[in-house]
Residue frames as a rotation matrix with the C-alpha (Angstrom) as fourth column:
MET 1
0.547 -0.780 0.303 -6.28
0.479 -0.005 -0.878 -7.87
0.686 0.625 0.371 -3.34
HIS 2
0.329 -0.532 -0.780 -3.33
0.885 -0.116 0.452 -6.97
-0.331 -0.839 0.433 -1.15
PRO 3
0.893 0.043 -0.447 -2.27
-0.013 -0.993 -0.121 -3.29
-0.449 0.114 -0.886 -1.19
GLU 4
-0.054 -0.991 -0.122 1.34
-0.318 -0.098 0.943 -4.20
-0.947 0.090 -0.310 -2.07
LYS 5
-0.312 0.022 0.950 0.13
0.762 0.604 0.236 -6.03
-0.568 0.797 -0.205 -5.21
VAL 6
0.772 0.608 0.184 -1.72
0.614 -0.641 -0.460 -2.87
-0.162 0.468 -0.869 -6.27
ALA 7
0.627 -0.617 -0.476 1.46
-0.353 -0.769 0.532 -0.86
-0.695 -0.166 -0.700 -5.63
GLU 8
-0.331 -0.783 0.527 3.53
0.158 0.505 0.849 -3.31
-0.930 0.364 -0.043 -7.70
LEU 9
0.119 0.468 0.876 1.14
0.948 0.207 -0.240 -2.98
-0.294 0.859 -0.419 -10.66
ILE 10
0.960 0.217 -0.177 1.29
0.180 -0.962 -0.208 0.82
-0.215 0.167 -0.962 -10.51
ARG 11
0.270 -0.943 -0.193 5.11
-0.383 -0.290 0.877 0.75
-0.883 -0.163 -0.439 -10.29
ALA 12
-0.304 -0.354 0.884 5.27
0.574 0.673 0.467 -1.60
-0.760 0.649 -0.001 -13.29
GLY 13
0.380 0.578 0.722 3.11
0.925 -0.219 -0.312 0.77
-0.022 0.786 -0.617 -15.35
LEU 14
0.913 -0.144 0.382 4.85
-0.114 -0.988 -0.101 3.94
0.392 0.048 -0.919 -14.15
PRO 15
0.398 -0.830 -0.390 8.54
0.804 0.521 -0.288 3.00
0.442 -0.199 0.874 -13.83
GLY 16
-0.607 -0.757 0.242 10.39
0.479 -0.592 -0.649 5.05
0.634 -0.278 0.722 -11.27
ALA 17
0.121 0.745 0.655 7.23
-0.305 -0.600 0.739 6.12
0.945 -0.289 0.155 -9.45
LEU 18
-0.968 -0.230 0.097 7.11
-0.144 0.199 -0.969 6.23
0.203 -0.953 -0.226 -5.68
VAL 19
-0.164 0.963 -0.216 3.91
-0.338 0.151 0.929 4.45
0.927 0.225 0.300 -4.70
VAL 20
-0.974 0.037 0.222 2.16
-0.201 0.297 -0.933 3.96
-0.100 -0.954 -0.282 -1.36
VAL 21
-0.292 0.914 -0.281 -1.12
-0.323 0.182 0.929 2.04
0.900 0.362 0.242 -1.23
GLN 22
-0.923 0.090 0.374 -3.31
-0.353 0.183 -0.917 1.57
-0.151 -0.979 -0.137 1.83
SER 23
-0.203 0.910 -0.362 -6.44
-0.458 0.238 0.857 -0.48
0.865 0.340 0.368 2.36
GLU 24
-0.503 0.111 0.857 -8.36
-0.841 0.167 -0.515 -1.62
-0.201 -0.980 0.009 5.41
ASP 25
0.277 0.749 0.603 -10.56
-0.486 0.650 -0.584 -4.15
-0.829 -0.131 0.543 3.59
GLN 26
-0.621 -0.689 0.374 -8.50
0.028 0.457 0.889 -5.06
-0.784 0.562 -0.265 0.49
THR 27
-0.072 0.571 0.818 -11.22
0.985 0.172 -0.033 -3.80
-0.159 0.803 -0.574 -1.88
HIS 28
0.929 0.291 0.230 -11.15
0.313 -0.948 -0.065 -0.04
0.199 0.132 -0.971 -1.18
PHE 29
0.136 -0.987 -0.089 -7.76
0.989 0.131 0.067 1.57
-0.055 -0.097 0.994 -1.70
ALA 30
0.958 -0.058 -0.281 -6.04
-0.057 -0.998 0.014 4.90
-0.281 0.003 -0.960 -1.21
THR 31
0.376 -0.864 0.334 -2.86
0.918 0.396 -0.008 5.51
-0.125 0.309 0.943 -3.15
ARG 32
0.721 -0.333 -0.608 -0.24
-0.255 -0.943 0.213 8.22
-0.644 0.001 -0.765 -3.35
VAL 33
0.504 -0.521 0.689 1.79
0.834 0.502 -0.230 8.16
-0.226 0.690 0.687 -6.54
VAL 34
0.539 -0.454 -0.709 4.75
-0.284 -0.891 0.355 10.48
-0.793 0.010 -0.609 -7.15
SER 35
0.235 -0.402 0.885 6.08
0.785 0.616 0.071 10.37
-0.573 0.678 0.460 -10.69
GLU 36
-0.624 -0.529 -0.575 8.03
-0.014 -0.728 0.685 12.48
-0.781 0.436 0.447 -13.18
ALA 37
-0.787 0.348 0.509 5.53
0.612 0.345 0.711 11.20
0.073 0.872 -0.485 -15.76
PHE 38
0.196 0.937 -0.288 2.91
0.956 -0.249 -0.157 13.54
-0.219 -0.244 -0.945 -14.26
VAL 39
-0.479 -0.446 -0.757 4.86
0.322 -0.891 0.321 16.72
-0.817 -0.090 0.570 -15.07
GLY 40
-0.905 0.120 -0.408 2.76
-0.387 -0.630 0.674 18.97
-0.176 0.767 0.617 -17.31
LYS 41
-0.660 0.702 -0.266 -0.36
0.323 0.586 0.744 16.80
0.678 0.405 -0.613 -16.97
ARG 42
-0.248 0.698 0.672 -3.69
-0.779 -0.556 0.290 17.77
0.576 -0.451 0.682 -15.45
SER 43
-0.467 0.101 0.879 -5.20
-0.770 0.442 -0.460 15.84
-0.435 -0.892 -0.128 -12.57
ILE 44
0.601 0.786 0.147 -7.60
-0.593 0.561 -0.578 13.85
-0.536 0.260 0.803 -14.77
ALA 45
0.573 -0.472 -0.669 -4.77
-0.559 0.372 -0.741 12.72
0.599 0.799 -0.051 -17.07
ARG 46
-0.518 -0.778 0.356 -2.70
-0.783 0.264 -0.563 11.66
0.344 -0.571 -0.746 -14.07
HIS 47
-0.127 0.568 0.813 -5.60
-0.702 0.528 -0.478 9.62
-0.701 -0.632 0.331 -12.68
GLN 48
0.822 0.430 -0.372 -6.15
-0.559 0.489 -0.670 7.99
-0.106 0.759 0.643 -16.07
MET 49
0.050 -0.897 -0.440 -2.49
-0.705 0.280 -0.651 7.00
0.707 0.342 -0.619 -16.17
VAL 50
-0.670 -0.251 0.698 -2.83
-0.720 0.447 -0.531 5.29
-0.178 -0.859 -0.481 -12.78
TYR 51
0.311 0.874 0.373 -6.09
-0.636 0.483 -0.602 3.57
-0.707 -0.050 0.706 -13.77
ARG 52
0.621 -0.108 -0.777 -4.42
-0.704 0.358 -0.613 2.22
0.345 0.927 0.146 -16.92
THR 53
-0.488 -0.873 -0.004 -1.78
-0.761 0.428 -0.487 0.48
0.427 -0.235 -0.873 -14.81
LEU 54
-0.660 0.289 0.693 -4.54
-0.475 0.554 -0.684 -1.47
-0.582 -0.781 -0.228 -13.05
GLY 55
-0.883 0.248 -0.399 -6.70
-0.299 0.359 0.884 -2.28
0.363 0.900 -0.243 -16.07
GLU 56
-0.119 0.931 -0.346 -9.71
-0.198 0.319 0.927 -4.51
0.973 0.179 0.146 -15.50
LEU 57
-0.592 -0.128 -0.796 -8.98
0.691 0.428 -0.583 -4.91
0.415 -0.895 -0.165 -11.78
VAL 58
-0.946 0.313 -0.085 -10.71
-0.236 -0.843 -0.483 -1.57
-0.223 -0.437 0.872 -11.21
GLY 59
-0.149 0.970 -0.190 -14.37
-0.970 -0.106 0.220 -2.37
0.193 0.217 0.957 -10.71
ARG 60
0.422 0.203 -0.884 -13.62
-0.120 0.978 0.168 -5.98
0.899 0.035 0.437 -9.91
GLU 61
0.130 -0.455 -0.881 -11.02
0.873 0.474 -0.116 -6.72
0.471 -0.753 0.459 -7.22
ILE 62
-0.880 -0.373 -0.294 -10.56
0.462 -0.818 -0.343 -2.98
-0.112 -0.437 0.892 -6.71
HIS 63
0.027 0.997 0.071 -13.99
0.999 -0.029 0.027 -1.56
0.029 0.070 -0.997 -5.86
ALA 64
0.972 0.230 0.051 -12.81
0.227 -0.972 0.060 1.95
0.063 -0.047 -0.997 -5.02
LEU 65
0.056 -0.998 0.031 -9.57
0.995 0.053 -0.086 3.80
0.084 0.036 0.996 -5.58
SER 66
0.948 0.091 -0.306 -8.62
0.155 -0.968 0.195 7.18
-0.279 -0.232 -0.932 -4.16
ILE 67
0.319 -0.851 0.416 -5.64
0.922 0.178 -0.343 8.65
0.218 0.493 0.842 -6.00
GLU 68
0.781 -0.311 -0.541 -3.22
-0.093 -0.915 0.392 11.38
-0.617 -0.256 -0.744 -4.99
ALA 69
0.512 -0.569 0.644 -1.01
0.858 0.377 -0.349 11.84
-0.044 0.731 0.681 -8.08
LEU 70
0.848 -0.269 -0.457 1.87
-0.081 -0.917 0.391 14.26
-0.524 -0.294 -0.799 -7.68
THR 71
0.622 -0.783 0.029 5.03
0.012 -0.027 -1.000 15.33
0.783 0.622 -0.008 -9.46
PRO 72
0.040 -0.689 -0.723 8.21
0.913 0.319 -0.254 15.11
0.406 -0.650 0.642 -7.36
GLU 73
-0.787 -0.317 0.529 8.21
0.177 -0.938 -0.298 18.91
0.590 -0.141 0.795 -7.07
GLU 74
0.064 0.903 0.425 4.62
-0.507 -0.337 0.793 18.94
0.860 -0.266 0.436 -5.78
ALA 75
0.638 0.142 -0.756 5.38
0.422 0.758 0.498 16.15
0.644 -0.637 0.424 -3.31
GLY 76
-0.352 -0.888 -0.296 8.38
0.819 -0.140 -0.556 18.06
0.452 -0.438 0.777 -2.00
ALA 77
-0.673 0.166 0.721 6.26
-0.197 -0.979 0.042 21.13
0.713 -0.114 0.692 -1.39
ARG 78
0.392 0.920 0.021 3.81
-0.328 0.119 0.937 19.22
0.859 -0.374 0.349 0.84
């Protein structure tokens, strides 16, 4: 699966999110997602939100997914 397709799916599930996805082999992915939807949520809840956008692809076309899930404020501080 192409990284941009993964990014599109995340953007569709988290409207307004800024999403960057990288992959060297198109099965293992690293993503950085910045979204207002993460405000007030713990890390595990943020990751679950991202996983939900990808559904059954995780474990199939997406063998591994590293997630950095930040609020806009957190992203601005880095």
